[in-house]
PDB file with one MODEL, atoms N, CA, C and O in Angstrom:
MODEL        1
ATOM      1  N   MET A   1       4.816   7.731   6.571  1.00  0.00           N
ATOM      2  CA  MET A   1       5.155   5.966   6.329  1.00  0.00           C
ATOM      3  C   MET A   1       5.960   5.888   5.480  1.00  0.00           C
ATOM      4  O   MET A   1       5.951   6.588   4.468  1.00  0.00           O
ATOM      5  N   SER A   2       7.080   4.725   5.838  1.00  0.00           N
ATOM      6  CA  SER A   2       8.399   4.704   4.868  1.00  0.00           C
ATOM      7  C   SER A   2       7.894   3.188   4.570  1.00  0.00           C
ATOM      8  O   SER A   2       7.162   2.522   5.302  1.00  0.00           O
ATOM      9  N   VAL A   3       8.380   2.850   3.489  1.00  0.00           N
ATOM     10  CA  VAL A   3       8.315   0.592   3.196  1.00  0.00           C
ATOM     11  C   VAL A   3      10.277   0.813   3.212  1.00  0.00           C
ATOM     12  O   VAL A   3      11.004   1.506   2.501  1.00  0.00           O
ATOM     13  N   THR A   4      10.499   0.138   4.035  1.00  0.00           N
ATOM     14  CA  THR A   4      11.539  -0.336   3.304  1.00  0.00           C
ATOM     15  C   THR A   4      12.507  -1.544   3.385  1.00  0.00           C
ATOM     16  O   THR A   4      12.470  -1.983   4.534  1.00  0.00           O
ATOM     17  N   HIS A   5      13.422  -2.298   2.546  1.00  0.00           N
ATOM     18  CA  HIS A   5      13.953  -2.887   3.135  1.00  0.00           C
ATOM     19  C   HIS A   5      15.396  -3.342   3.071  1.00  0.00           C
ATOM     20  O   HIS A   5      16.184  -2.805   2.293  1.00  0.00           O
ATOM     21  N   LYS A   6      15.771  -4.384   3.928  1.00  0.00           N
ATOM     22  CA  LYS A   6      17.246  -3.953   4.446  1.00  0.00           C
ATOM     23  C   LYS A   6      17.467  -2.868   4.282  1.00  0.00           C
ATOM     24  O   LYS A   6      17.988  -2.389   3.275  1.00  0.00           O
ATOM     25  N   GLY A   7      17.022  -2.153   5.480  1.00  0.00           N
ATOM     26  CA  GLY A   7      17.507  -0.601   5.820  1.00  0.00           C
ATOM     27  C   GLY A   7      17.201   0.515   4.863  1.00  0.00           C
ATOM     28  O   GLY A   7      16.863   1.637   5.240  1.00  0.00           O
ATOM     29  N   ARG A   8      17.316   0.204   3.778  1.00  0.00           N
ATOM     30  CA  ARG A   8      16.883   1.471   2.613  1.00  0.00           C
ATOM     31  C   ARG A   8      14.951   1.328   2.678  1.00  0.00           C
ATOM     32  O   ARG A   8      14.159   0.463   3.052  1.00  0.00           O
ATOM     33  N   VAL A   9      14.857   2.613   2.124  1.00  0.00           N
ATOM     34  CA  VAL A   9      13.433   3.547   1.655  1.00  0.00           C
ATOM     35  C   VAL A   9      13.147   2.607   0.361  1.00  0.00           C
ATOM     36  O   VAL A   9      14.151   2.111  -0.150  1.00  0.00           O
ATOM     37  N   LEU A  10      12.098   2.356  -0.130  1.00  0.00           N
ATOM     38  CA  LEU A  10      11.572   1.295  -0.765  1.00  0.00           C
ATOM     39  C   LEU A  10      10.703   2.879  -1.596  1.00  0.00           C
ATOM     40  O   LEU A  10      10.943   3.092  -2.785  1.00  0.00           O
ATOM     41  N   THR A  11       9.690   3.897  -0.763  1.00  0.00           N
ATOM     42  CA  THR A  11       8.704   4.230  -0.827  1.00  0.00           C
ATOM     43  C   THR A  11       8.392   4.970   0.602  1.00  0.00           C
ATOM     44  O   THR A  11       8.439   4.426   1.706  1.00  0.00           O
ATOM     45  N   ARG A  12       8.037   6.437   0.308  1.00  0.00           N
ATOM     46  CA  ARG A  12       7.697   6.985   1.655  1.00  0.00           C
ATOM     47  C   ARG A  12       6.197   7.938   1.255  1.00  0.00           C
ATOM     48  O   ARG A  12       5.945   8.126   0.065  1.00  0.00           O
ATOM     49  N   VAL A  13       5.702   8.235   1.828  1.00  0.00           N
ATOM     50  CA  VAL A  13       4.406   8.968   2.354  1.00  0.00           C
ATOM     51  C   VAL A  13       4.821   9.935   3.199  1.00  0.00           C
ATOM     52  O   VAL A  13       5.716   9.596   3.973  1.00  0.00           O
ATOM     53  N   PHE A  14       4.321  11.329   3.289  1.00  0.00           N
ATOM     54  CA  PHE A  14       4.103  12.149   3.982  1.00  0.00           C
ATOM     55  C   PHE A  14       2.809  12.601   4.629  1.00  0.00           C
ATOM     56  O   PHE A  14       1.715  12.676   4.070  1.00  0.00           O
ATOM     57  N   LEU A  15       3.083  12.879   5.840  1.00  0.00           N
ATOM     58  CA  LEU A  15       1.942  13.524   6.369  1.00  0.00           C
ATOM     59  C   LEU A  15       1.228  14.338   6.415  1.00  0.00           C
ATOM     60  O   LEU A  15       0.908  15.092   7.334  1.00  0.00           O
ATOM     61  N   ASN A  16       0.733  14.201   4.824  1.00  0.00           N
ATOM     62  CA  ASN A  16      -0.553  15.260   4.388  1.00  0.00           C
ATOM     63  C   ASN A  16      -1.407  14.109   4.494  1.00  0.00           C
ATOM     64  O   ASN A  16      -1.255  12.909   4.724  1.00  0.00           O
ATOM     65  N   ARG A  17      -2.853  15.299   4.119  1.00  0.00           N
ATOM     66  CA  ARG A  17      -3.758  14.676   3.716  1.00  0.00           C
ATOM     67  C   ARG A  17      -3.539  13.208   2.533  1.00  0.00           C
ATOM     68  O   ARG A  17      -3.803  12.040   2.816  1.00  0.00           O
ATOM     69  N   SER A  18      -2.960  13.749   1.121  1.00  0.00           N
ATOM     70  CA  SER A  18      -2.665  12.624   0.363  1.00  0.00           C
ATOM     71  C   SER A  18      -1.965  11.416   1.375  1.00  0.00           C
ATOM     72  O   SER A  18      -2.740  10.644   1.940  1.00  0.00           O
ATOM     73  N   GLY A  19      -0.761  11.298   1.549  1.00  0.00           N
ATOM     74  CA  GLY A  19       0.079  11.139   2.568  1.00  0.00           C
ATOM     75  C   GLY A  19      -0.386   9.900   3.405  1.00  0.00           C
ATOM     76  O   GLY A  19       0.080   8.762   3.469  1.00  0.00           O
ATOM     77  N   MET A  20      -1.504  10.516   4.055  1.00  0.00           N
ATOM     78  CA  MET A  20      -2.299   9.716   5.302  1.00  0.00           C
ATOM     79  C   MET A  20      -3.136   8.876   4.535  1.00  0.00           C
ATOM     80  O   MET A  20      -3.116   7.726   4.973  1.00  0.00           O
ATOM     81  N   ASN A  21      -3.951   9.046   3.433  1.00  0.00           N
ATOM     82  CA  ASN A  21      -4.600   8.269   2.844  1.00  0.00           C
ATOM     83  C   ASN A  21      -4.040   6.852   2.220  1.00  0.00           C
ATOM     84  O   ASN A  21      -4.596   5.754   2.196  1.00  0.00           O
ATOM     85  N   ALA A  22      -2.619   7.290   1.675  1.00  0.00           N
ATOM     86  CA  ALA A  22      -2.374   6.506   0.614  1.00  0.00           C
ATOM     87  C   ALA A  22      -1.726   5.855   1.826  1.00  0.00           C
ATOM     88  O   ALA A  22      -1.876   4.640   1.695  1.00  0.00           O
ATOM     89  N   ALA A  23      -0.791   6.252   3.427  1.00  0.00           N
ATOM     90  CA  ALA A  23      -0.460   4.958   4.214  1.00  0.00           C
ATOM     91  C   ALA A  23      -1.648   3.776   4.918  1.00  0.00           C
ATOM     92  O   ALA A  23      -1.340   2.625   5.227  1.00  0.00           O
ATOM     93  N   VAL A  24      -3.066   4.391   5.075  1.00  0.00           N
ATOM     94  CA  VAL A  24      -3.805   4.013   5.446  1.00  0.00           C
ATOM     95  C   VAL A  24      -4.246   2.516   4.481  1.00  0.00           C
ATOM     96  O   VAL A  24      -4.632   1.407   4.851  1.00  0.00           O
ATOM     97  N   ALA A  25      -3.990   3.075   3.162  1.00  0.00           N
ATOM     98  CA  ALA A  25      -3.897   2.169   1.628  1.00  0.00           C
ATOM     99  C   ALA A  25      -3.444   0.803   1.673  1.00  0.00           C
ATOM    100  O   ALA A  25      -3.828  -0.331   1.390  1.00  0.00           O
ATOM    101  N   MET A  26      -1.910   1.755   2.417  1.00  0.00           N
ATOM    102  CA  MET A  26      -0.575   0.564   1.778  1.00  0.00           C
ATOM    103  C   MET A  26      -0.899  -0.183   3.212  1.00  0.00           C
ATOM    104  O   MET A  26      -0.707  -1.399   3.228  1.00  0.00           O
ATOM    105  N   SER A  27      -1.420   0.506   4.528  1.00  0.00           N
ATOM    106  CA  SER A  27      -1.070  -0.725   5.900  1.00  0.00           C
ATOM    107  C   SER A  27      -2.243  -2.104   5.115  1.00  0.00           C
ATOM    108  O   SER A  27      -1.914  -3.245   4.789  1.00  0.00           O
ATOM    109  N   GLU A  28      -3.453  -1.527   5.019  1.00  0.00           N
ATOM    110  CA  GLU A  28      -4.634  -2.116   4.468  1.00  0.00           C
ATOM    111  C   GLU A  28      -3.860  -3.578   3.317  1.00  0.00           C
ATOM    112  O   GLU A  28      -3.820  -4.743   3.711  1.00  0.00           O
ATOM    113  N   ALA A  29      -3.430  -3.211   2.187  1.00  0.00           N
ATOM    114  CA  ALA A  29      -2.838  -3.684   1.307  1.00  0.00           C
ATOM    115  C   ALA A  29      -1.914  -4.768   2.027  1.00  0.00           C
ATOM    116  O   ALA A  29      -2.141  -5.958   1.805  1.00  0.00           O
ATOM    117  N   MET A  30      -0.874  -4.389   2.889  1.00  0.00           N
ATOM    118  CA  MET A  30      -0.442  -5.480   3.213  1.00  0.00           C
ATOM    119  C   MET A  30      -0.965  -5.976   4.497  1.00  0.00           C
ATOM    120  O   MET A  30      -0.799  -7.192   4.589  1.00  0.00           O
ATOM    121  N   ALA A  31      -1.432  -5.546   5.328  1.00  0.00           N
ATOM    122  CA  ALA A  31      -2.764  -6.458   6.237  1.00  0.00           C
ATOM    123  C   ALA A  31      -1.688  -6.575   7.580  1.00  0.00           C
ATOM    124  O   ALA A  31      -1.445  -7.447   8.413  1.00  0.00           O
ATOM    125  N   ILE A  32      -1.105  -4.956   7.252  1.00  0.00           N
ATOM    126  CA  ILE A  32      -0.153  -4.788   8.724  1.00  0.00           C
ATOM    127  C   ILE A  32      -0.731  -3.335   9.844  1.00  0.00           C
ATOM    128  O   ILE A  32      -1.107  -2.231   9.450  1.00  0.00           O
ATOM    129  N   LYS A  33      -0.668  -3.633  10.726  1.00  0.00           N
ATOM    130  CA  LYS A  33      -1.433  -2.100  10.892  1.00  0.00           C
ATOM    131  C   LYS A  33      -0.765  -1.296  11.047  1.00  0.00           C
ATOM    132  O   LYS A  33       0.429  -1.573  11.157  1.00  0.00           O
ATOM    133  N   LEU A  34      -1.183   0.049  11.130  1.00  0.00           N
ATOM    134  CA  LEU A  34      -0.446   0.787  10.475  1.00  0.00           C
ATOM    135  C   LEU A  34       0.046   1.615  12.017  1.00  0.00           C
ATOM    136  O   LEU A  34      -0.714   1.983  12.913  1.00  0.00           O
ATOM    137  N   PRO A  35       1.253   1.723  11.973  1.00  0.00           N
ATOM    138  CA  PRO A  35       2.542   1.747  13.198  1.00  0.00           C
ATOM    139  C   PRO A  35       1.832   3.557  14.046  1.00  0.00           C
ATOM    140  O   PRO A  35       0.970   4.267  13.529  1.00  0.00           O
ATOM    141  N   ALA A  36       2.228   3.708  14.778  1.00  0.00           N
ATOM    142  CA  ALA A  36       1.743   5.064  15.752  1.00  0.00           C
ATOM    143  C   ALA A  36       3.179   5.995  14.704  1.00  0.00           C
ATOM    144  O   ALA A  36       3.763   5.476  13.752  1.00  0.00           O
ATOM    145  N   LEU A  37       3.381   7.078  15.116  1.00  0.00           N
ATOM    146  CA  LEU A  37       3.657   8.073  14.252  1.00  0.00           C
ATOM    147  C   LEU A  37       5.214   8.024  14.948  1.00  0.00           C
ATOM    148  O   LEU A  37       5.553   8.736  15.893  1.00  0.00           O
ATOM    149  N   GLY A  38       5.964   7.162  14.362  1.00  0.00           N
ATOM    150  CA  GLY A  38       7.705   6.809  15.260  1.00  0.00           C
ATOM    151  C   GLY A  38       8.024   5.252  15.467  1.00  0.00           C
ATOM    152  O   GLY A  38       8.979   4.590  15.875  1.00  0.00           O
ATOM    153  N   GLY A  39       6.769   5.012  14.989  1.00  0.00           N
ATOM    154  CA  GLY A  39       6.707   3.504  15.207  1.00  0.00           C
ATOM    155  C   GLY A  39       6.879   2.886  14.418  1.00  0.00           C
ATOM    156  O   GLY A  39       7.244   3.569  13.461  1.00  0.00           O
ATOM    157  N   SER A  40       6.794   0.724  13.926  1.00  0.00           N
ATOM    158  CA  SER A  40       7.237   0.732  12.369  1.00  0.00           C
ATOM    159  C   SER A  40       6.956  -0.505  13.080  1.00  0.00           C
ATOM    160  O   SER A  40       7.201  -0.819  14.244  1.00  0.00           O
ATOM    161  N   ASN A  41       6.287  -1.257  11.962  1.00  0.00           N
ATOM    162  CA  ASN A  41       6.262  -2.838  12.042  1.00  0.00           C
ATOM    163  C   ASN A  41       6.466  -3.566  11.038  1.00  0.00           C
ATOM    164  O   ASN A  41       6.381  -3.041   9.928  1.00  0.00           O
ATOM    165  N   SER A  42       6.753  -4.813  11.143  1.00  0.00           N
ATOM    166  CA  SER A  42       7.315  -5.464  10.276  1.00  0.00           C
ATOM    167  C   SER A  42       6.723  -6.771   9.201  1.00  0.00           C
ATOM    168  O   SER A  42       5.986  -7.546   9.811  1.00  0.00           O
ATOM    169  N   GLY A  43       6.860  -6.999   8.242  1.00  0.00           N
ATOM    170  CA  GLY A  43       6.138  -8.104   7.487  1.00  0.00           C
ATOM    171  C   GLY A  43       6.493  -8.704   6.128  1.00  0.00           C
ATOM    172  O   GLY A  43       7.208  -7.934   5.487  1.00  0.00           O
ATOM    173  N   LEU A  44       6.136 -10.151   5.326  1.00  0.00           N
ATOM    174  CA  LEU A  44       6.803 -10.344   4.243  1.00  0.00           C
ATOM    175  C   LEU A  44       5.440 -10.202   3.502  1.00  0.00           C
ATOM    176  O   LEU A  44       4.262 -10.422   3.785  1.00  0.00           O
ATOM    177  N   VAL A  45       6.252  -9.652   2.233  1.00  0.00           N
ATOM    178  CA  VAL A  45       4.979 -10.054   1.456  1.00  0.00           C
ATOM    179  C   VAL A  45       5.503 -10.113  -0.183  1.00  0.00           C
ATOM    180  O   VAL A  45       6.542  -9.569  -0.556  1.00  0.00           O
ATOM    181  N   SER A  46       4.818 -10.681  -0.853  1.00  0.00           N
ATOM    182  CA  SER A  46       5.181 -11.253  -2.204  1.00  0.00           C
ATOM    183  C   SER A  46       5.816  -9.650  -2.732  1.00  0.00           C
ATOM    184  O   SER A  46       5.631  -8.574  -2.165  1.00  0.00           O
ATOM    185  N   THR A  47       6.697  -9.945  -4.140  1.00  0.00           N
ATOM    186  CA  THR A  47       6.709  -8.910  -5.266  1.00  0.00           C
ATOM    187  C   THR A  47       5.432  -7.999  -5.924  1.00  0.00           C
ATOM    188  O   THR A  47       5.272  -6.804  -6.172  1.00  0.00           O
ATOM    189  N   GLY A  48       4.643  -9.189  -6.065  1.00  0.00           N
ATOM    190  CA  GLY A  48       3.228  -8.596  -6.351  1.00  0.00           C
ATOM    191  C   GLY A  48       2.322  -7.963  -5.576  1.00  0.00           C
ATOM    192  O   GLY A  48       1.272  -7.509  -6.032  1.00  0.00           O
ATOM    193  N   LEU A  49       2.765  -7.870  -3.994  1.00  0.00           N
ATOM    194  CA  LEU A  49       2.313  -6.918  -3.697  1.00  0.00           C
ATOM    195  C   LEU A  49       2.634  -5.720  -3.518  1.00  0.00           C
ATOM    196  O   LEU A  49       2.135  -4.598  -3.610  1.00  0.00           O
ATOM    197  N   LEU A  50       3.909  -6.375  -3.148  1.00  0.00           N
ATOM    198  CA  LEU A  50       4.557  -4.520  -3.225  1.00  0.00           C
ATOM    199  C   LEU A  50       4.300  -3.802  -4.589  1.00  0.00           C
ATOM    200  O   LEU A  50       4.140  -2.621  -4.899  1.00  0.00           O
ATOM    201  N   TYR A  51       4.324  -5.044  -5.317  1.00  0.00           N
ATOM    202  CA  TYR A  51       3.975  -3.698  -6.056  1.00  0.00           C
ATOM    203  C   TYR A  51       2.766  -2.594  -5.888  1.00  0.00           C
ATOM    204  O   TYR A  51       2.539  -1.390  -6.006  1.00  0.00           O
ATOM    205  N   ARG A  52       2.122  -3.897  -5.514  1.00  0.00           N
ATOM    206  CA  ARG A  52       0.481  -2.530  -5.574  1.00  0.00           C
ATOM    207  C   ARG A  52       0.912  -1.597  -4.383  1.00  0.00           C
ATOM    208  O   ARG A  52       0.655  -0.400  -4.509  1.00  0.00           O
ATOM    209  N   VAL A  53       1.516  -2.009  -3.290  1.00  0.00           N
ATOM    210  CA  VAL A  53       2.272  -0.622  -2.444  1.00  0.00           C
ATOM    211  C   VAL A  53       2.567   0.445  -3.003  1.00  0.00           C
ATOM    212  O   VAL A  53       2.042   1.547  -2.850  1.00  0.00           O
ATOM    213  N   LEU A  54       3.560   0.095  -3.781  1.00  0.00           N
ATOM    214  CA  LEU A  54       4.252   0.960  -4.471  1.00  0.00           C
ATOM    215  C   LEU A  54       3.463   2.072  -5.423  1.00  0.00           C
ATOM    216  O   LEU A  54       3.722   3.269  -5.550  1.00  0.00           O
ATOM    217  N   ALA A  55       2.487   1.336  -6.008  1.00  0.00           N
ATOM    218  CA  ALA A  55       1.201   2.082  -6.911  1.00  0.00           C
ATOM    219  C   ALA A  55       0.565   3.004  -5.810  1.00  0.00           C
ATOM    220  O   ALA A  55       0.412   4.217  -5.955  1.00  0.00           O
ATOM    221  N   LEU A  56       0.271   2.409  -4.877  1.00  0.00           N
ATOM    222  CA  LEU A  56      -0.931   3.394  -3.978  1.00  0.00           C
ATOM    223  C   LEU A  56      -0.039   4.567  -3.214  1.00  0.00           C
ATOM    224  O   LEU A  56      -0.633   5.464  -2.617  1.00  0.00           O
ATOM    225  N   SER A  57       1.611   4.520  -3.262  1.00  0.00           N
ATOM    226  CA  SER A  57       2.020   5.096  -2.678  1.00  0.00           C
ATOM    227  C   SER A  57       2.445   5.904  -3.524  1.00  0.00           C
ATOM    228  O   SER A  57       3.545   6.434  -3.371  1.00  0.00           O
ATOM    229  N   GLN A  58       1.752   6.132  -4.467  1.00  0.00           N
ATOM    230  CA  GLN A  58       2.247   7.459  -5.908  1.00  0.00           C
ATOM    231  C   GLN A  58       0.829   8.238  -6.381  1.00  0.00           C
ATOM    232  O   GLN A  58       0.677   9.072  -7.273  1.00  0.00           O
ATOM    233  N   LEU A  59      -0.171   7.645  -5.433  1.00  0.00           N
ATOM    234  CA  LEU A  59      -1.496   8.152  -6.284  1.00  0.00           C
ATOM    235  C   LEU A  59      -1.328   9.523  -5.721  1.00  0.00           C
ATOM    236  O   LEU A  59      -0.473   9.702  -4.853  1.00  0.00           O
ATOM    237  N   ASP A  60      -2.213  10.688  -6.221  1.00  0.00           N
ATOM    238  CA  ASP A  60      -2.679  11.911  -6.056  1.00  0.00           C
ATOM    239  C   ASP A  60      -4.054  11.740  -5.506  1.00  0.00           C
ATOM    240  O   ASP A  60      -5.038  11.578  -6.227  1.00  0.00           O
ATOM    241  N   PHE A  61      -4.102  11.797  -3.660  1.00  0.00           N
ATOM    242  CA  PHE A  61      -5.417  11.493  -4.044  1.00  0.00           C
ATOM    243  C   PHE A  61      -6.442  12.801  -3.530  1.00  0.00           C
ATOM    244  O   PHE A  61      -7.438  12.822  -2.807  1.00  0.00           O
ATOM    245  N   ARG A  62      -5.840  13.654  -4.123  1.00  0.00           N
ATOM    246  CA  ARG A  62      -6.493  15.359  -4.204  1.00  0.00           C
ATOM    247  C   ARG A  62      -7.411  14.670  -5.728  1.00  0.00           C
ATOM    248  O   ARG A  62      -8.618  14.911  -5.733  1.00  0.00           O
ATOM    249  N   ASN A  63      -6.995  14.074  -6.619  1.00  0.00           N
ATOM    250  CA  ASN A  63      -7.880  13.473  -7.204  1.00  0.00           C
ATOM    251  C   ASN A  63      -8.639  12.626  -7.152  1.00  0.00           C
ATOM    252  O   ASN A  63      -8.121  11.527  -6.957  1.00  0.00           O
ATOM    253  N   PRO A  64     -10.327  12.643  -7.299  1.00  0.00           N
ATOM    254  CA  PRO A  64     -11.003  11.732  -6.691  1.00  0.00           C
ATOM    255  C   PRO A  64     -11.145   9.953  -7.009  1.00  0.00           C
ATOM    256  O   PRO A  64     -11.555   9.010  -6.332  1.00  0.00           O
ATOM    257  N   ALA A  65     -10.432  10.121  -8.746  1.00  0.00           N
ATOM    258  CA  ALA A  65     -10.331   8.903  -9.323  1.00  0.00           C
ATOM    259  C   ALA A  65      -9.422   7.774  -8.535  1.00  0.00           C
ATOM    260  O   ALA A  65      -9.350   6.555  -8.695  1.00  0.00           O
ATOM    261  N   SER A  66      -8.737   8.691  -7.595  1.00  0.00           N
ATOM    262  CA  SER A  66      -7.438   7.938  -6.544  1.00  0.00           C
ATOM    263  C   SER A  66      -7.873   7.150  -6.168  1.00  0.00           C
ATOM    264  O   SER A  66      -7.289   6.074  -6.297  1.00  0.00           O
ATOM    265  N   TYR A  67      -9.522   7.212  -5.281  1.00  0.00           N
ATOM    266  CA  TYR A  67     -10.057   6.188  -4.321  1.00  0.00           C
ATOM    267  C   TYR A  67     -10.288   4.972  -5.055  1.00  0.00           C
ATOM    268  O   TYR A  67      -9.920   3.909  -4.556  1.00  0.00           O
ATOM    269  N   GLU A  68     -11.103   5.010  -6.679  1.00  0.00           N
ATOM    270  CA  GLU A  68     -11.686   4.056  -6.660  1.00  0.00           C
ATOM    271  C   GLU A  68     -10.512   3.190  -7.276  1.00  0.00           C
ATOM    272  O   GLU A  68     -10.746   2.013  -7.549  1.00  0.00           O
ATOM    273  N   LEU A  69      -9.159   3.771  -7.522  1.00  0.00           N
ATOM    274  CA  LEU A  69      -7.796   2.967  -8.244  1.00  0.00           C
ATOM    275  C   LEU A  69      -7.299   2.204  -7.021  1.00  0.00           C
ATOM    276  O   LEU A  69      -7.158   0.984  -7.111  1.00  0.00           O
ATOM    277  N   ALA A  70      -6.981   2.943  -5.702  1.00  0.00           N
ATOM    278  CA  ALA A  70      -6.896   2.467  -4.249  1.00  0.00           C
ATOM    279  C   ALA A  70      -7.542   1.304  -4.081  1.00  0.00           C
ATOM    280  O   ALA A  70      -6.861   0.296  -3.894  1.00  0.00           O
ATOM    281  N   GLY A  71      -8.648   1.234  -4.106  1.00  0.00           N
ATOM    282  CA  GLY A  71      -9.816   0.694  -3.732  1.00  0.00           C
ATOM    283  C   GLY A  71      -9.162  -1.199  -4.559  1.00  0.00           C
ATOM    284  O   GLY A  71      -8.851  -2.322  -4.164  1.00  0.00           O
ATOM    285  N   THR A  72      -9.309  -0.297  -6.050  1.00  0.00           N
ATOM    286  CA  THR A  72      -9.362  -2.046  -6.850  1.00  0.00           C
ATOM    287  C   THR A  72      -8.158  -2.505  -6.155  1.00  0.00           C
ATOM    288  O   THR A  72      -8.211  -3.568  -5.537  1.00  0.00           O
ATOM    289  N   LEU A  73      -6.694  -1.575  -6.201  1.00  0.00           N
ATOM    290  CA  LEU A  73      -5.460  -2.180  -5.816  1.00  0.00           C
ATOM    291  C   LEU A  73      -5.324  -2.781  -4.349  1.00  0.00           C
ATOM    292  O   LEU A  73      -4.446  -3.626  -4.175  1.00  0.00           O
ATOM    293  N   VAL A  74      -6.166  -2.390  -3.236  1.00  0.00           N
ATOM    294  CA  VAL A  74      -5.903  -3.135  -2.444  1.00  0.00           C
ATOM    295  C   VAL A  74      -6.781  -4.010  -2.201  1.00  0.00           C
ATOM    296  O   VAL A  74      -6.716  -4.822  -1.279  1.00  0.00           O
ATOM    297  N   ASP A  75      -7.976  -3.885  -3.284  1.00  0.00           N
ATOM    298  CA  ASP A  75      -9.000  -5.594  -3.250  1.00  0.00           C
ATOM    299  C   ASP A  75      -7.552  -6.694  -3.778  1.00  0.00           C
ATOM    300  O   ASP A  75      -7.239  -7.804  -3.347  1.00  0.00           O
ATOM    301  N   GLU A  76      -7.085  -6.078  -4.555  1.00  0.00           N
ATOM    302  CA  GLU A  76      -5.883  -7.395  -5.268  1.00  0.00           C
ATOM    303  C   GLU A  76      -5.196  -7.893  -4.366  1.00  0.00           C
ATOM    304  O   GLU A  76      -5.207  -9.088  -4.069  1.00  0.00           O
ATOM    305  N   ALA A  77      -4.280  -6.713  -3.642  1.00  0.00           N
ATOM    306  CA  ALA A  77      -3.860  -7.853  -2.317  1.00  0.00           C
ATOM    307  C   ALA A  77      -4.051  -8.012  -1.653  1.00  0.00           C
ATOM    308  O   ALA A  77      -3.200  -8.415  -0.860  1.00  0.00           O
ATOM    309  N   ILE A  78      -5.444  -7.853  -1.268  1.00  0.00           N
ATOM    310  CA  ILE A  78      -6.381  -9.111  -0.055  1.00  0.00           C
ATOM    311  C   ILE A  78      -6.206 -10.248  -1.050  1.00  0.00           C
ATOM    312  O   ILE A  78      -5.687 -11.316  -0.726  1.00  0.00           O
ATOM    313  N   SER A  79      -6.600 -10.013  -2.124  1.00  0.00           N
ATOM    314  CA  SER A  79      -6.953 -11.518  -2.801  1.00  0.00           C
ATOM    315  C   SER A  79      -5.793 -12.414  -3.010  1.00  0.00           C
ATOM    316  O   SER A  79      -5.876 -13.642  -3.029  1.00  0.00           O
ATOM    317  N   MET A  80      -4.641 -11.686  -3.175  1.00  0.00           N
ATOM    318  CA  MET A  80      -3.325 -12.164  -3.515  1.00  0.00           C
ATOM    319  C   MET A  80      -2.909 -12.907  -2.324  1.00  0.00           C
ATOM    320  O   MET A  80      -2.478 -14.055  -2.435  1.00  0.00           O
ATOM    321  N   GLN A  81      -3.035 -12.189  -0.936  1.00  0.00           N
ATOM    322  CA  GLN A  81      -2.611 -12.743   0.525  1.00  0.00           C
ATOM    323  C   GLN A  81      -2.963 -14.176   0.987  1.00  0.00           C
ATOM    324  O   GLN A  81      -2.333 -15.096   1.509  1.00  0.00           O
ATOM    325  N   ARG A  82      -5.066 -13.848   0.303  1.00  0.00           N
ATOM    326  CA  ARG A  82      -5.546 -15.455   0.666  1.00  0.00           C
ATOM    327  C   ARG A  82      -5.363 -16.373  -0.166  1.00  0.00           C
ATOM    328  O   ARG A  82      -5.590 -17.510   0.248  1.00  0.00           O
ATOM    329  N   GLY A  83      -4.840 -16.194  -1.788  1.00  0.00           N
ATOM    330  CA  GLY A  83      -4.248 -16.989  -2.347  1.00  0.00           C
ATOM    331  C   GLY A  83      -4.803 -17.036  -3.770  1.00  0.00           C
ATOM    332  O   GLY A  83      -4.552 -17.825  -4.681  1.00  0.00           O
ATOM    333  N   GLY A  84      -5.721 -15.856  -3.717  1.00  0.00           N
ATOM    334  CA  GLY A  84      -6.495 -16.036  -5.062  1.00  0.00           C
ATOM    335  C   GLY A  84      -6.259 -15.505  -6.318  1.00  0.00           C
ATOM    336  O   GLY A  84      -6.836 -15.930  -7.319  1.00  0.00           O
ATOM    337  N   GLY A  85      -5.272 -14.408  -6.339  1.00  0.00           N
ATOM    338  CA  GLY A  85      -4.624 -14.250  -7.680  1.00  0.00           C
ATOM    339  C   GLY A  85      -5.642 -12.721  -8.086  1.00  0.00           C
ATOM    340  O   GLY A  85      -6.591 -12.363  -7.389  1.00  0.00           O
ATOM    341  N   THR A  86      -5.273 -12.147  -9.076  1.00  0.00           N
ATOM    342  CA  THR A  86      -5.976 -11.272  -9.647  1.00  0.00           C
ATOM    343  C   THR A  86      -7.037 -11.652 -10.454  1.00  0.00           C
ATOM    344  O   THR A  86      -7.161 -12.871 -10.570  1.00  0.00           O
ATOM    345  N   SER A  87      -8.232 -10.621 -11.336  1.00  0.00           N
ATOM    346  CA  SER A  87      -8.945 -11.457 -12.420  1.00  0.00           C
ATOM    347  C   SER A  87      -8.879 -10.048 -13.103  1.00  0.00           C
ATOM    348  O   SER A  87      -9.862  -9.310 -13.170  1.00  0.00           O
ATOM    349  N   SER A  88      -7.561  -9.712 -13.639  1.00  0.00           N
ATOM    350  CA  SER A  88      -7.296  -8.273 -14.477  1.00  0.00           C
ATOM    351  C   SER A  88      -7.587  -8.833 -16.013  1.00  0.00           C
ATOM    352  O   SER A  88      -8.202  -8.305 -16.940  1.00  0.00           O
ATOM    353  N   GLY A  89      -7.001  -9.929 -15.930  1.00  0.00           N
ATOM    354  CA  GLY A  89      -6.444 -10.786 -16.583  1.00  0.00           C
ATOM    355  C   GLY A  89      -5.456 -10.101 -18.478  1.00  0.00           C
ATOM    356  O   GLY A  89      -5.552 -10.296 -19.690  1.00  0.00           O
ATOM    357  N   VAL A  90      -4.525  -9.190 -17.375  1.00  0.00           N
ATOM    358  CA  VAL A  90      -3.464  -9.128 -18.099  1.00  0.00           C
ATOM    359  C   VAL A  90      -2.006 -10.003 -18.038  1.00  0.00           C
ATOM    360  O   VAL A  90      -1.111  -9.769 -18.850  1.00  0.00           O
TER     361      VAL A  90
ENDMDL
END
């Protein structure tokens, strides 16, 4: 799965176990249905949401801690889409 902007690849995850976990989390964060192999979907996302999607794409899901971090990032992204912002205090 690749995330692109104006034809340029911003990030890419590969078809392996870690990449597939990242792709599912990324699609949930963007509220976009995961496309079929070779397919594509479009969406409009904020820069804050994009930041979280880029972070999700870099997680190593061989590390169990990545699942907890991914859950937090996806929850924040969903909250942002609903207009809730984040509660990280940063």
